[in-house]
PDB file as gemmi writes it, atoms N, CA and C in Angstrom:
CRYST1    1.000    1.000    1.000  90.00  90.00  90.00 P 1                      
ATOM      1  N   MET A   1      -7.708  18.753   3.902  1.00  0.00           N  
ATOM      2  CA  MET A   1      -7.352  17.623   3.311  1.00  0.00           C  
ATOM      3  C   MET A   1      -7.532  16.440   4.361  1.00  0.00           C  
ATOM      4  N   THR A   2      -7.983  15.032   3.835  1.00  0.00           N  
ATOM      5  CA  THR A   2      -7.914  13.924   4.832  1.00  0.00           C  
ATOM      6  C   THR A   2      -7.587  12.767   4.232  1.00  0.00           C  
ATOM      7  N   ILE A   3      -6.598  12.112   4.800  1.00  0.00           N  
ATOM      8  CA  ILE A   3      -5.965  10.965   4.512  1.00  0.00           C  
ATOM      9  C   ILE A   3      -6.309   9.937   5.245  1.00  0.00           C  
ATOM     10  N   GLU A   4      -6.741   8.628   4.867  1.00  0.00           N  
ATOM     11  CA  GLU A   4      -6.985   7.497   5.742  1.00  0.00           C  
ATOM     12  C   GLU A   4      -6.177   6.299   5.075  1.00  0.00           C  
ATOM     13  N   ARG A   5      -5.539   5.840   5.955  1.00  0.00           N  
ATOM     14  CA  ARG A   5      -4.593   4.605   5.822  1.00  0.00           C  
ATOM     15  C   ARG A   5      -5.416   3.234   6.368  1.00  0.00           C  
ATOM     16  N   ILE A   6      -5.894   2.307   5.271  1.00  0.00           N  
ATOM     17  CA  ILE A   6      -6.471   1.211   5.844  1.00  0.00           C  
ATOM     18  C   ILE A   6      -5.747  -0.309   5.671  1.00  0.00           C  
ATOM     19  N   GLU A   7      -5.877  -1.058   6.540  1.00  0.00           N  
ATOM     20  CA  GLU A   7      -5.162  -2.189   6.521  1.00  0.00           C  
ATOM     21  C   GLU A   7      -3.343  -1.908   6.492  1.00  0.00           C  
ATOM     22  N   PRO A   8      -3.087  -0.985   7.513  1.00  0.00           N  
ATOM     23  CA  PRO A   8      -1.544  -1.126   7.446  1.00  0.00           C  
ATOM     24  C   PRO A   8      -0.898  -2.467   7.774  1.00  0.00           C  
ATOM     25  N   ARG A   9       0.155  -2.898   7.108  1.00  0.00           N  
ATOM     26  CA  ARG A   9       0.865  -3.913   7.367  1.00  0.00           C  
ATOM     27  C   ARG A   9       2.305  -3.668   7.820  1.00  0.00           C  
ATOM     28  N   LEU A  10       2.665  -4.326   8.938  1.00  0.00           N  
ATOM     29  CA  LEU A  10       3.859  -4.381   9.245  1.00  0.00           C  
ATOM     30  C   LEU A  10       4.371  -5.635   9.443  1.00  0.00           C  
ATOM     31  N   GLY A  11       5.560  -5.884   9.809  1.00  0.00           N  
ATOM     32  CA  GLY A  11       5.922  -7.184  10.272  1.00  0.00           C  
ATOM     33  C   GLY A  11       7.119  -7.787   9.115  1.00  0.00           C  
ATOM     34  N   ALA A  12       6.960  -9.094   8.587  1.00  0.00           N  
ATOM     35  CA  ALA A  12       7.884  -9.689   7.799  1.00  0.00           C  
ATOM     36  C   ALA A  12       7.798  -9.180   6.444  1.00  0.00           C  
ATOM     37  N   GLY A  13       6.714  -8.735   5.995  1.00  0.00           N  
ATOM     38  CA  GLY A  13       6.548  -8.389   4.593  1.00  0.00           C  
ATOM     39  C   GLY A  13       6.686  -6.962   4.319  1.00  0.00           C  
ATOM     40  N   PRO A  14       6.450  -6.318   3.151  1.00  0.00           N  
ATOM     41  CA  PRO A  14       6.860  -4.913   3.053  1.00  0.00           C  
ATOM     42  C   PRO A  14       5.754  -4.178   3.946  1.00  0.00           C  
ATOM     43  N   HIS A  15       6.160  -3.037   4.439  1.00  0.00           N  
ATOM     44  CA  HIS A  15       5.684  -2.134   5.227  1.00  0.00           C  
ATOM     45  C   HIS A  15       4.788  -1.195   4.294  1.00  0.00           C  
ATOM     46  N   MET A  16       3.343  -1.398   4.353  1.00  0.00           N  
ATOM     47  CA  MET A  16       2.328  -0.593   3.551  1.00  0.00           C  
ATOM     48  C   MET A  16       1.051  -0.554   3.981  1.00  0.00           C  
ATOM     49  N   SER A  17       0.092   0.462   3.539  1.00  0.00           N  
ATOM     50  CA  SER A  17      -1.390   0.049   3.600  1.00  0.00           C  
ATOM     51  C   SER A  17      -1.767  -0.300   2.424  1.00  0.00           C  
ATOM     52  N   SER A  18      -2.928  -1.189   2.606  1.00  0.00           N  
ATOM     53  CA  SER A  18      -3.715  -1.953   1.342  1.00  0.00           C  
ATOM     54  C   SER A  18      -4.335  -1.094   0.889  1.00  0.00           C  
ATOM     55  N   ILE A  19      -4.959  -0.047   1.486  1.00  0.00           N  
ATOM     56  CA  ILE A  19      -5.753   1.000   0.946  1.00  0.00           C  
ATOM     57  C   ILE A  19      -5.476   2.395   1.579  1.00  0.00           C  
ATOM     58  N   VAL A  20      -5.404   3.559   0.792  1.00  0.00           N  
ATOM     59  CA  VAL A  20      -5.179   4.867   1.285  1.00  0.00           C  
ATOM     60  C   VAL A  20      -6.198   5.681   0.313  1.00  0.00           C  
ATOM     61  N   VAL A  21      -7.082   6.494   1.414  1.00  0.00           N  
ATOM     62  CA  VAL A  21      -8.105   7.259   0.566  1.00  0.00           C  
ATOM     63  C   VAL A  21      -7.601   8.778   0.937  1.00  0.00           C  
ATOM     64  N   HIS A  22      -7.595   9.607   0.422  1.00  0.00           N  
ATOM     65  CA  HIS A  22      -7.126  10.910   0.082  1.00  0.00           C  
ATOM     66  C   HIS A  22      -8.346  11.670  -0.383  1.00  0.00           C  
ATOM     67  N   ASN A  23      -8.907  12.326   0.579  1.00  0.00           N  
ATOM     68  CA  ASN A  23     -10.259  13.447   0.220  1.00  0.00           C  
ATOM     69  C   ASN A  23     -11.487  12.208  -0.689  1.00  0.00           C  
ATOM     70  N   ASP A  24     -11.302  12.348  -1.933  1.00  0.00           N  
ATOM     71  CA  ASP A  24     -12.559  11.460  -2.484  1.00  0.00           C  
ATOM     72  C   ASP A  24     -11.800  10.329  -3.579  1.00  0.00           C  
ATOM     73  N   THR A  25     -10.411  10.296  -3.339  1.00  0.00           N  
ATOM     74  CA  THR A  25      -9.711   9.529  -4.525  1.00  0.00           C  
ATOM     75  C   THR A  25      -8.829   8.404  -3.166  1.00  0.00           C  
ATOM     76  N   ILE A  26      -9.067   7.080  -3.950  1.00  0.00           N  
ATOM     77  CA  ILE A  26      -8.756   5.632  -3.512  1.00  0.00           C  
ATOM     78  C   ILE A  26      -7.837   5.313  -4.182  1.00  0.00           C  
ATOM     79  N   TYR A  27      -6.697   4.813  -3.374  1.00  0.00           N  
ATOM     80  CA  TYR A  27      -5.409   4.019  -3.911  1.00  0.00           C  
ATOM     81  C   TYR A  27      -5.296   3.016  -3.257  1.00  0.00           C  
ATOM     82  N   LEU A  28      -5.602   1.664  -4.280  1.00  0.00           N  
ATOM     83  CA  LEU A  28      -5.284   0.360  -3.837  1.00  0.00           C  
ATOM     84  C   LEU A  28      -3.695  -0.058  -3.969  1.00  0.00           C  
ATOM     85  N   ALA A  29      -3.364  -0.626  -2.877  1.00  0.00           N  
ATOM     86  CA  ALA A  29      -1.971  -1.503  -3.357  1.00  0.00           C  
ATOM     87  C   ALA A  29      -2.068  -2.398  -4.277  1.00  0.00           C  
ATOM     88  N   GLY A  30      -0.856  -2.695  -5.061  1.00  0.00           N  
ATOM     89  CA  GLY A  30      -0.909  -3.842  -5.879  1.00  0.00           C  
ATOM     90  C   GLY A  30      -1.403  -5.048  -5.441  1.00  0.00           C  
ATOM     91  N   GLN A  31      -2.355  -5.814  -6.267  1.00  0.00           N  
ATOM     92  CA  GLN A  31      -2.829  -6.708  -5.795  1.00  0.00           C  
ATOM     93  C   GLN A  31      -2.520  -8.217  -6.454  1.00  0.00           C  
ATOM     94  N   VAL A  32      -2.248  -9.302  -5.834  1.00  0.00           N  
ATOM     95  CA  VAL A  32      -1.793 -10.467  -6.423  1.00  0.00           C  
ATOM     96  C   VAL A  32      -2.805 -11.528  -5.939  1.00  0.00           C  
ATOM     97  N   ALA A  33      -2.802 -12.721  -6.533  1.00  0.00           N  
ATOM     98  CA  ALA A  33      -4.011 -13.627  -6.173  1.00  0.00           C  
ATOM     99  C   ALA A  33      -3.700 -14.171  -4.858  1.00  0.00           C  
ATOM    100  N   LYS A  34      -4.806 -14.515  -4.151  1.00  0.00           N  
ATOM    101  CA  LYS A  34      -4.537 -15.118  -2.722  1.00  0.00           C  
ATOM    102  C   LYS A  34      -4.150 -16.470  -3.094  1.00  0.00           C  
ATOM    103  N   ASP A  35      -4.406 -17.325  -4.113  1.00  0.00           N  
ATOM    104  CA  ASP A  35      -4.070 -18.457  -4.372  1.00  0.00           C  
ATOM    105  C   ASP A  35      -3.403 -18.644  -5.770  1.00  0.00           C  
ATOM    106  N   PRO A  36      -1.945 -18.262  -5.689  1.00  0.00           N  
ATOM    107  CA  PRO A  36      -1.046 -18.192  -6.982  1.00  0.00           C  
ATOM    108  C   PRO A  36      -1.073 -19.536  -7.837  1.00  0.00           C  
ATOM    109  N   GLN A  37      -1.579 -20.598  -7.558  1.00  0.00           N  
ATOM    110  CA  GLN A  37      -1.270 -21.941  -8.141  1.00  0.00           C  
ATOM    111  C   GLN A  37      -2.158 -22.150  -9.501  1.00  0.00           C  
ATOM    112  N   PRO A  38      -3.352 -21.365  -9.649  1.00  0.00           N  
ATOM    113  CA  PRO A  38      -4.146 -21.607 -10.660  1.00  0.00           C  
ATOM    114  C   PRO A  38      -3.336 -20.720 -12.037  1.00  0.00           C  
ATOM    115  N   ASP A  39      -4.138 -20.746 -13.232  1.00  0.00           N  
ATOM    116  CA  ASP A  39      -3.482 -19.975 -14.428  1.00  0.00           C  
ATOM    117  C   ASP A  39      -3.886 -18.451 -14.472  1.00  0.00           C  
ATOM    118  N   ILE A  40      -3.477 -17.885 -15.287  1.00  0.00           N  
ATOM    119  CA  ILE A  40      -3.440 -16.465 -15.273  1.00  0.00           C  
ATOM    120  C   ILE A  40      -4.825 -15.944 -15.376  1.00  0.00           C  
ATOM    121  N   GLN A  41      -5.700 -16.805 -15.933  1.00  0.00           N  
ATOM    122  CA  GLN A  41      -7.480 -16.332 -15.689  1.00  0.00           C  
ATOM    123  C   GLN A  41      -7.675 -16.448 -14.480  1.00  0.00           C  
ATOM    124  N   ASP A  42      -7.684 -17.627 -13.871  1.00  0.00           N  
ATOM    125  CA  ASP A  42      -7.903 -17.613 -12.493  1.00  0.00           C  
ATOM    126  C   ASP A  42      -7.192 -16.531 -11.388  1.00  0.00           C  
ATOM    127  N   GLN A  43      -5.924 -16.588 -11.598  1.00  0.00           N  
ATOM    128  CA  GLN A  43      -5.233 -15.512 -10.551  1.00  0.00           C  
ATOM    129  C   GLN A  43      -6.031 -14.099 -10.979  1.00  0.00           C  
ATOM    130  N   THR A  44      -6.192 -13.848 -12.246  1.00  0.00           N  
ATOM    131  CA  THR A  44      -6.895 -12.292 -12.606  1.00  0.00           C  
ATOM    132  C   THR A  44      -8.366 -12.333 -11.824  1.00  0.00           C  
ATOM    133  N   ARG A  45      -9.004 -13.313 -12.003  1.00  0.00           N  
ATOM    134  CA  ARG A  45     -10.270 -13.428 -11.280  1.00  0.00           C  
ATOM    135  C   ARG A  45     -10.266 -13.156  -9.827  1.00  0.00           C  
ATOM    136  N   GLN A  46      -9.465 -13.852  -9.343  1.00  0.00           N  
ATOM    137  CA  GLN A  46      -9.240 -13.530  -7.823  1.00  0.00           C  
ATOM    138  C   GLN A  46      -8.791 -12.168  -7.409  1.00  0.00           C  
ATOM    139  N   ILE A  47      -8.084 -11.765  -8.459  1.00  0.00           N  
ATOM    140  CA  ILE A  47      -7.625 -10.313  -7.912  1.00  0.00           C  
ATOM    141  C   ILE A  47      -8.843  -9.533  -8.170  1.00  0.00           C  
ATOM    142  N   LEU A  48      -9.270  -9.181  -9.398  1.00  0.00           N  
ATOM    143  CA  LEU A  48     -10.569  -8.519  -9.510  1.00  0.00           C  
ATOM    144  C   LEU A  48     -11.592  -8.623  -8.305  1.00  0.00           C  
ATOM    145  N   GLU A  49     -11.766  -9.776  -7.738  1.00  0.00           N  
ATOM    146  CA  GLU A  49     -12.624  -9.822  -6.955  1.00  0.00           C  
ATOM    147  C   GLU A  49     -12.448  -9.297  -5.539  1.00  0.00           C  
ATOM    148  N   ASN A  50     -11.075  -9.241  -5.343  1.00  0.00           N  
ATOM    149  CA  ASN A  50     -10.474  -8.463  -3.995  1.00  0.00           C  
ATOM    150  C   ASN A  50     -10.561  -7.199  -4.419  1.00  0.00           C  
ATOM    151  N   ILE A  51     -10.385  -6.436  -5.578  1.00  0.00           N  
ATOM    152  CA  ILE A  51     -10.530  -5.225  -5.884  1.00  0.00           C  
ATOM    153  C   ILE A  51     -11.775  -4.695  -5.827  1.00  0.00           C  
ATOM    154  N   GLU A  52     -12.910  -5.482  -6.009  1.00  0.00           N  
ATOM    155  CA  GLU A  52     -14.340  -5.291  -5.635  1.00  0.00           C  
ATOM    156  C   GLU A  52     -14.514  -5.127  -4.301  1.00  0.00           C  
ATOM    157  N   ARG A  53     -14.109  -6.138  -3.304  1.00  0.00           N  
ATOM    158  CA  ARG A  53     -14.139  -6.167  -2.004  1.00  0.00           C  
ATOM    159  C   ARG A  53     -13.736  -4.842  -1.427  1.00  0.00           C  
ATOM    160  N   GLN A  54     -12.316  -4.695  -1.760  1.00  0.00           N  
ATOM    161  CA  GLN A  54     -11.774  -3.243  -1.012  1.00  0.00           C  
ATOM    162  C   GLN A  54     -12.566  -2.030  -1.472  1.00  0.00           C  
ATOM    163  N   LEU A  55     -12.855  -2.140  -2.946  1.00  0.00           N  
ATOM    164  CA  LEU A  55     -13.416  -0.640  -3.157  1.00  0.00           C  
ATOM    165  C   LEU A  55     -15.048  -0.417  -2.567  1.00  0.00           C  
ATOM    166  N   ALA A  56     -15.600  -1.671  -2.178  1.00  0.00           N  
ATOM    167  CA  ALA A  56     -16.872  -1.539  -1.659  1.00  0.00           C  
ATOM    168  C   ALA A  56     -16.630  -1.072  -0.070  1.00  0.00           C  
ATOM    169  N   ALA A  57     -15.588  -1.607   0.347  1.00  0.00           N  
ATOM    170  CA  ALA A  57     -15.285  -1.242   1.913  1.00  0.00           C  
ATOM    171  C   ALA A  57     -14.799   0.180   1.948  1.00  0.00           C  
ATOM    172  N   VAL A  58     -14.632   0.917   0.978  1.00  0.00           N  
ATOM    173  CA  VAL A  58     -14.624   2.319   1.172  1.00  0.00           C  
ATOM    174  C   VAL A  58     -15.580   2.980   0.493  1.00  0.00           C  
ATOM    175  N   GLY A  59     -16.762   2.563   0.058  1.00  0.00           N  
ATOM    176  CA  GLY A  59     -17.740   3.277  -0.380  1.00  0.00           C  
ATOM    177  C   GLY A  59     -17.410   3.636  -2.112  1.00  0.00           C  
ATOM    178  N   SER A  60     -16.900   2.562  -2.823  1.00  0.00           N  
ATOM    179  CA  SER A  60     -16.826   2.764  -4.309  1.00  0.00           C  
ATOM    180  C   SER A  60     -16.873   1.410  -5.074  1.00  0.00           C  
ATOM    181  N   ASN A  61     -16.762   1.540  -6.106  1.00  0.00           N  
ATOM    182  CA  ASN A  61     -17.009   0.375  -6.861  1.00  0.00           C  
ATOM    183  C   ASN A  61     -16.214   0.255  -8.249  1.00  0.00           C  
ATOM    184  N   LYS A  62     -16.309  -0.578  -9.025  1.00  0.00           N  
ATOM    185  CA  LYS A  62     -15.441  -0.749 -10.380  1.00  0.00           C  
ATOM    186  C   LYS A  62     -15.778   0.235 -11.254  1.00  0.00           C  
ATOM    187  N   SER A  63     -17.017   0.634 -11.300  1.00  0.00           N  
ATOM    188  CA  SER A  63     -17.490   1.914 -12.314  1.00  0.00           C  
ATOM    189  C   SER A  63     -16.800   3.312 -12.069  1.00  0.00           C  
ATOM    190  N   LYS A  64     -16.046   3.424 -10.750  1.00  0.00           N  
ATOM    191  CA  LYS A  64     -15.590   4.564 -10.527  1.00  0.00           C  
ATOM    192  C   LYS A  64     -13.634   4.705 -10.761  1.00  0.00           C  
ATOM    193  N   ILE A  65     -13.261   3.301 -11.198  1.00  0.00           N  
ATOM    194  CA  ILE A  65     -12.068   3.195 -11.362  1.00  0.00           C  
ATOM    195  C   ILE A  65     -11.557   4.110 -12.559  1.00  0.00           C  
ATOM    196  N   LEU A  66     -10.367   4.995 -12.070  1.00  0.00           N  
ATOM    197  CA  LEU A  66      -9.716   5.731 -12.775  1.00  0.00           C  
ATOM    198  C   LEU A  66      -8.708   5.506 -13.723  1.00  0.00           C  
ATOM    199  N   THR A  67      -7.888   4.866 -13.020  1.00  0.00           N  
ATOM    200  CA  THR A  67      -6.611   4.459 -13.703  1.00  0.00           C  
ATOM    201  C   THR A  67      -6.357   2.946 -13.389  1.00  0.00           C  
ATOM    202  N   THR A  68      -5.655   2.092 -14.087  1.00  0.00           N  
ATOM    203  CA  THR A  68      -5.136   0.850 -13.775  1.00  0.00           C  
ATOM    204  C   THR A  68      -3.969   0.460 -14.130  1.00  0.00           C  
ATOM    205  N   GLN A  69      -2.912  -0.044 -13.538  1.00  0.00           N  
ATOM    206  CA  GLN A  69      -1.549  -0.725 -13.873  1.00  0.00           C  
ATOM    207  C   GLN A  69      -1.465  -1.996 -13.760  1.00  0.00           C  
ATOM    208  N   ILE A  70      -1.059  -2.783 -14.896  1.00  0.00           N  
ATOM    209  CA  ILE A  70      -1.168  -4.079 -14.796  1.00  0.00           C  
ATOM    210  C   ILE A  70       0.173  -4.630 -14.871  1.00  0.00           C  
ATOM    211  N   TRP A  71       0.772  -5.533 -14.310  1.00  0.00           N  
ATOM    212  CA  TRP A  71       1.915  -6.211 -14.624  1.00  0.00           C  
ATOM    213  C   TRP A  71       1.842  -7.598 -14.747  1.00  0.00           C  
ATOM    214  N   ILE A  72       2.312  -8.318 -15.844  1.00  0.00           N  
ATOM    215  CA  ILE A  72       2.217  -9.596 -16.214  1.00  0.00           C  
ATOM    216  C   ILE A  72       3.789 -10.046 -16.481  1.00  0.00           C  
ATOM    217  N   THR A  73       3.811 -11.509 -15.858  1.00  0.00           N  
ATOM    218  CA  THR A  73       5.154 -12.218 -15.974  1.00  0.00           C  
ATOM    219  C   THR A  73       5.612 -12.560 -17.615  1.00  0.00           C  
ATOM    220  N   ASP A  74       4.155 -12.785 -18.524  1.00  0.00           N  
ATOM    221  CA  ASP A  74       4.564 -13.518 -19.497  1.00  0.00           C  
ATOM    222  C   ASP A  74       3.316 -12.971 -20.517  1.00  0.00           C  
ATOM    223  N   PHE A  75       3.880 -12.232 -21.805  1.00  0.00           N  
ATOM    224  CA  PHE A  75       3.108 -11.653 -22.643  1.00  0.00           C  
ATOM    225  C   PHE A  75       2.076 -12.697 -23.553  1.00  0.00           C  
ATOM    226  N   ASP A  76       2.635 -14.102 -23.187  1.00  0.00           N  
ATOM    227  CA  ASP A  76       1.879 -15.012 -23.873  1.00  0.00           C  
ATOM    228  C   ASP A  76       0.556 -15.150 -23.184  1.00  0.00           C  
ATOM    229  N   ASN A  77       0.581 -14.651 -21.991  1.00  0.00           N  
ATOM    230  CA  ASN A  77      -1.111 -14.803 -21.242  1.00  0.00           C  
ATOM    231  C   ASN A  77      -1.633 -13.523 -21.623  1.00  0.00           C  
ATOM    232  N   PHE A  78      -1.459 -12.259 -22.527  1.00  0.00           N  
ATOM    233  CA  PHE A  78      -1.792 -11.163 -22.386  1.00  0.00           C  
ATOM    234  C   PHE A  78      -3.418 -11.578 -22.751  1.00  0.00           C  
ATOM    235  N   ALA A  79      -3.513 -12.255 -23.898  1.00  0.00           N  
ATOM    236  CA  ALA A  79      -5.188 -12.352 -24.288  1.00  0.00           C  
ATOM    237  C   ALA A  79      -5.743 -12.868 -23.525  1.00  0.00           C  
ATOM    238  N   ALA A  80      -5.330 -13.949 -22.519  1.00  0.00           N  
ATOM    239  CA  ALA A  80      -5.976 -14.657 -21.651  1.00  0.00           C  
ATOM    240  C   ALA A  80      -6.478 -13.685 -20.495  1.00  0.00           C  
ATOM    241  N   MET A  81      -5.653 -12.935 -20.041  1.00  0.00           N  
ATOM    242  CA  MET A  81      -5.941 -11.983 -18.892  1.00  0.00           C  
ATOM    243  C   MET A  81      -6.773 -10.891 -19.335  1.00  0.00           C  
ATOM    244  N   ASN A  82      -6.674 -10.635 -20.658  1.00  0.00           N  
ATOM    245  CA  ASN A  82      -7.750  -9.660 -21.230  1.00  0.00           C  
ATOM    246  C   ASN A  82      -8.998  -9.886 -21.357  1.00  0.00           C  
ATOM    247  N   GLU A  83      -9.132 -11.243 -21.623  1.00  0.00           N  
ATOM    248  CA  GLU A  83     -10.407 -11.889 -21.519  1.00  0.00           C  
ATOM    249  C   GLU A  83     -11.374 -11.944 -20.419  1.00  0.00           C  
ATOM    250  N   VAL A  84     -10.833 -11.951 -19.332  1.00  0.00           N  
ATOM    251  CA  VAL A  84     -11.155 -11.987 -17.948  1.00  0.00           C  
ATOM    252  C   VAL A  84     -11.282 -10.610 -17.723  1.00  0.00           C  
ATOM    253  N   TRP A  85     -10.407  -9.564 -17.785  1.00  0.00           N  
ATOM    254  CA  TRP A  85     -10.391  -8.224 -17.566  1.00  0.00           C  
ATOM    255  C   TRP A  85     -11.948  -7.752 -18.221  1.00  0.00           C  
ATOM    256  N   ASN A  86     -11.758  -7.744 -19.706  1.00  0.00           N  
ATOM    257  CA  ASN A  86     -13.010  -7.146 -20.407  1.00  0.00           C  
ATOM    258  C   ASN A  86     -14.350  -7.694 -20.116  1.00  0.00           C  
ATOM    259  N   ALA A  87     -14.574  -8.967 -19.264  1.00  0.00           N  
ATOM    260  CA  ALA A  87     -15.662  -9.364 -18.989  1.00  0.00           C  
ATOM    261  C   ALA A  87     -16.227  -8.734 -17.746  1.00  0.00           C  
ATOM    262  N   TRP A  88     -15.149  -8.307 -16.956  1.00  0.00           N  
ATOM    263  CA  TRP A  88     -15.362  -7.682 -15.611  1.00  0.00           C  
ATOM    264  C   TRP A  88     -15.568  -6.225 -15.772  1.00  0.00           C  
ATOM    265  N   LEU A  89     -15.036  -5.579 -16.637  1.00  0.00           N  
ATOM    266  CA  LEU A  89     -14.732  -4.134 -16.570  1.00  0.00           C  
ATOM    267  C   LEU A  89     -16.469  -3.643 -16.767  1.00  0.00           C  
ATOM    268  N   ASP A  90     -16.676  -2.532 -16.291  1.00  0.00           N  
ATOM    269  CA  ASP A  90     -17.867  -2.006 -16.675  1.00  0.00           C  
ATOM    270  C   ASP A  90     -17.706  -1.086 -17.972  1.00  0.00           C  
ATOM    271  N   PRO A  91     -18.173  -1.671 -19.131  1.00  0.00           N  
ATOM    272  CA  PRO A  91     -18.206  -1.113 -20.136  1.00  0.00           C  
ATOM    273  C   PRO A  91     -18.616   0.356 -20.508  1.00  0.00           C  
ATOM    274  N   GLU A  92     -19.254   0.843 -19.935  1.00  0.00           N  
ATOM    275  CA  GLU A  92     -19.890   2.229 -19.504  1.00  0.00           C  
ATOM    276  C   GLU A  92     -18.956   3.231 -18.739  1.00  0.00           C  
ATOM    277  N   ASN A  93     -17.700   2.430 -18.068  1.00  0.00           N  
ATOM    278  CA  ASN A  93     -16.842   3.682 -17.229  1.00  0.00           C  
ATOM    279  C   ASN A  93     -15.568   2.976 -17.405  1.00  0.00           C  
ATOM    280  N   MET A  94     -14.868   2.919 -18.482  1.00  0.00           N  
ATOM    281  CA  MET A  94     -13.598   2.397 -18.482  1.00  0.00           C  
ATOM    282  C   MET A  94     -12.567   3.467 -18.037  1.00  0.00           C  
ATOM    283  N   PRO A  95     -11.629   2.372 -17.439  1.00  0.00           N  
ATOM    284  CA  PRO A  95     -10.361   3.401 -16.915  1.00  0.00           C  
ATOM    285  C   PRO A  95      -9.227   3.513 -17.924  1.00  0.00           C  
ATOM    286  N   VAL A  96      -8.388   4.556 -17.642  1.00  0.00           N  
ATOM    287  CA  VAL A  96      -7.062   4.198 -18.432  1.00  0.00           C  
ATOM    288  C   VAL A  96      -6.365   2.976 -18.078  1.00  0.00           C  
ATOM    289  N   ARG A  97      -5.275   2.678 -18.832  1.00  0.00           N  
ATOM    290  CA  ARG A  97      -4.790   1.245 -18.321  1.00  0.00           C  
ATOM    291  C   ARG A  97      -3.376   1.225 -18.824  1.00  0.00           C  
ATOM    292  N   ALA A  98      -2.360   0.795 -18.011  1.00  0.00           N  
ATOM    293  CA  ALA A  98      -1.273   0.420 -18.602  1.00  0.00           C  
ATOM    294  C   ALA A  98      -0.903  -1.059 -18.208  1.00  0.00           C  
ATOM    295  N   CYS A  99      -0.498  -1.923 -19.338  1.00  0.00           N  
ATOM    296  CA  CYS A  99      -0.056  -3.308 -18.966  1.00  0.00           C  
ATOM    297  C   CYS A  99       1.392  -3.248 -19.304  1.00  0.00           C  
ATOM    298  N   VAL A 100       2.124  -4.164 -18.439  1.00  0.00           N  
ATOM    299  CA  VAL A 100       3.583  -4.216 -18.917  1.00  0.00           C  
ATOM    300  C   VAL A 100       4.371  -5.521 -18.394  1.00  0.00           C  
ATOM    301  N   HIS A 101       5.425  -6.174 -19.034  1.00  0.00           N  
ATOM    302  CA  HIS A 101       5.994  -7.176 -19.013  1.00  0.00           C  
ATOM    303  C   HIS A 101       6.809  -6.918 -17.578  1.00  0.00           C  
ATOM    304  N   SER A 102       6.565  -7.987 -16.674  1.00  0.00           N  
ATOM    305  CA  SER A 102       7.464  -7.425 -15.419  1.00  0.00           C  
ATOM    306  C   SER A 102       7.859  -8.882 -14.628  1.00  0.00           C  
ATOM    307  N   GLN A 103       8.876  -8.902 -13.848  1.00  0.00           N  
ATOM    308  CA  GLN A 103       9.253 -10.017 -13.134  1.00  0.00           C  
ATOM    309  C   GLN A 103       8.646  -9.716 -11.816  1.00  0.00           C  
ATOM    310  N   LEU A 104       7.786 -10.312 -11.187  1.00  0.00           N  
ATOM    311  CA  LEU A 104       7.199 -10.110  -9.812  1.00  0.00           C  
ATOM    312  C   LEU A 104       7.820 -10.492  -8.449  1.00  0.00           C  
ATOM    313  N   ALA A 105       7.463 -10.285  -7.407  1.00  0.00           N  
ATOM    314  CA  ALA A 105       8.040 -10.498  -6.345  1.00  0.00           C  
ATOM    315  C   ALA A 105       8.258 -12.061  -6.026  1.00  0.00           C  
ATOM    316  N   ARG A 106       7.214 -12.914  -6.402  1.00  0.00           N  
ATOM    317  CA  ARG A 106       7.393 -14.383  -5.995  1.00  0.00           C  
ATOM    318  C   ARG A 106       7.226 -14.773  -7.633  1.00  0.00           C  
ATOM    319  N   PRO A 107       8.001 -15.819  -8.034  1.00  0.00           N  
ATOM    320  CA  PRO A 107       7.761 -16.786  -9.307  1.00  0.00           C  
ATOM    321  C   PRO A 107       6.208 -17.205  -9.397  1.00  0.00           C  
ATOM    322  N   GLU A 108       5.532 -17.426  -8.493  1.00  0.00           N  
ATOM    323  CA  GLU A 108       4.094 -18.234  -8.676  1.00  0.00           C  
ATOM    324  C   GLU A 108       3.009 -17.003  -9.142  1.00  0.00           C  
ATOM    325  N   PHE A 109       3.397 -15.726  -8.889  1.00  0.00           N  
ATOM    326  CA  PHE A 109       2.508 -14.578  -9.096  1.00  0.00           C  
ATOM    327  C   PHE A 109       2.774 -14.640 -10.715  1.00  0.00           C  
ATOM    328  N   LEU A 110       1.569 -14.431 -11.461  1.00  0.00           N  
ATOM    329  CA  LEU A 110       1.650 -14.089 -13.080  1.00  0.00           C  
ATOM    330  C   LEU A 110       0.897 -13.030 -13.290  1.00  0.00           C  
ATOM    331  N   ILE A 111       0.559 -12.106 -12.104  1.00  0.00           N  
ATOM    332  CA  ILE A 111       0.021 -10.832 -12.581  1.00  0.00           C  
ATOM    333  C   ILE A 111      -0.208 -10.281 -11.284  1.00  0.00           C  
ATOM    334  N   GLU A 112      -0.094  -8.764 -11.385  1.00  0.00           N  
ATOM    335  CA  GLU A 112      -0.442  -7.853 -10.271  1.00  0.00           C  
ATOM    336  C   GLU A 112      -1.160  -6.430 -10.888  1.00  0.00           C  
ATOM    337  N   ILE A 113      -2.151  -6.180 -10.049  1.00  0.00           N  
ATOM    338  CA  ILE A 113      -2.771  -5.040 -10.763  1.00  0.00           C  
ATOM    339  C   ILE A 113      -2.833  -4.048  -9.497  1.00  0.00           C  
ATOM    340  N   MET A 114      -3.081  -2.928  -9.919  1.00  0.00           N  
ATOM    341  CA  MET A 114      -2.870  -1.590  -8.992  1.00  0.00           C  
ATOM    342  C   MET A 114      -3.695  -0.798  -9.407  1.00  0.00           C  
ATOM    343  N   ILE A 115      -4.653  -0.151  -8.838  1.00  0.00           N  
ATOM    344  CA  ILE A 115      -5.654   1.007  -9.435  1.00  0.00           C  
ATOM    345  C   ILE A 115      -5.869   1.966  -8.400  1.00  0.00           C  
ATOM    346  N   VAL A 116      -6.558   3.192  -9.076  1.00  0.00           N  
ATOM    347  CA  VAL A 116      -6.593   4.352  -8.490  1.00  0.00           C  
ATOM    348  C   VAL A 116      -8.189   4.454  -8.827  1.00  0.00           C  
ATOM    349  N   ALA A 117      -9.206   5.025  -7.701  1.00  0.00           N  
ATOM    350  CA  ALA A 117     -10.533   5.084  -7.974  1.00  0.00           C  
ATOM    351  C   ALA A 117     -11.090   6.462  -7.477  1.00  0.00           C  
ATOM    352  N   ALA A 118     -12.219   6.666  -7.915  1.00  0.00           N  
ATOM    353  CA  ALA A 118     -12.925   7.697  -7.122  1.00  0.00           C  
ATOM    354  C   ALA A 118     -13.853   7.352  -6.223  1.00  0.00           C  
ATOM    355  N   LYS A 119     -14.502   8.023  -4.980  1.00  0.00           N  
ATOM    356  CA  LYS A 119     -15.314   7.766  -4.084  1.00  0.00           C  
ATOM    357  C   LYS A 119     -16.592   7.783  -4.819  1.00  0.00           C  
TER     358      LYS A 119                                                      
END                                                                             
């Protein structure tokens, strides 16, 4: 059994790793937009671009996503978020997914996405 913890974070924020790889399974921490000022679609695009970057860094890609958890702060944004998600998703390799309404850590964040993928 091998466990690799990538980009561990210490300091003022939450103590966590950005990515944990256990054998051939990749766990990404919840992702939020780097610039939370735009609308739900822009925040979703930022997050999905970051997910692609992180997966590539550990030898994977979006076609290998197994499960996705999405938290949004307002279900009025659900259709707009789904539009970006559906355009980004690999239609031949769709993961299981949950999407829930939630208050996030900071009010400017409209969406957070967490995934588990295979290598």
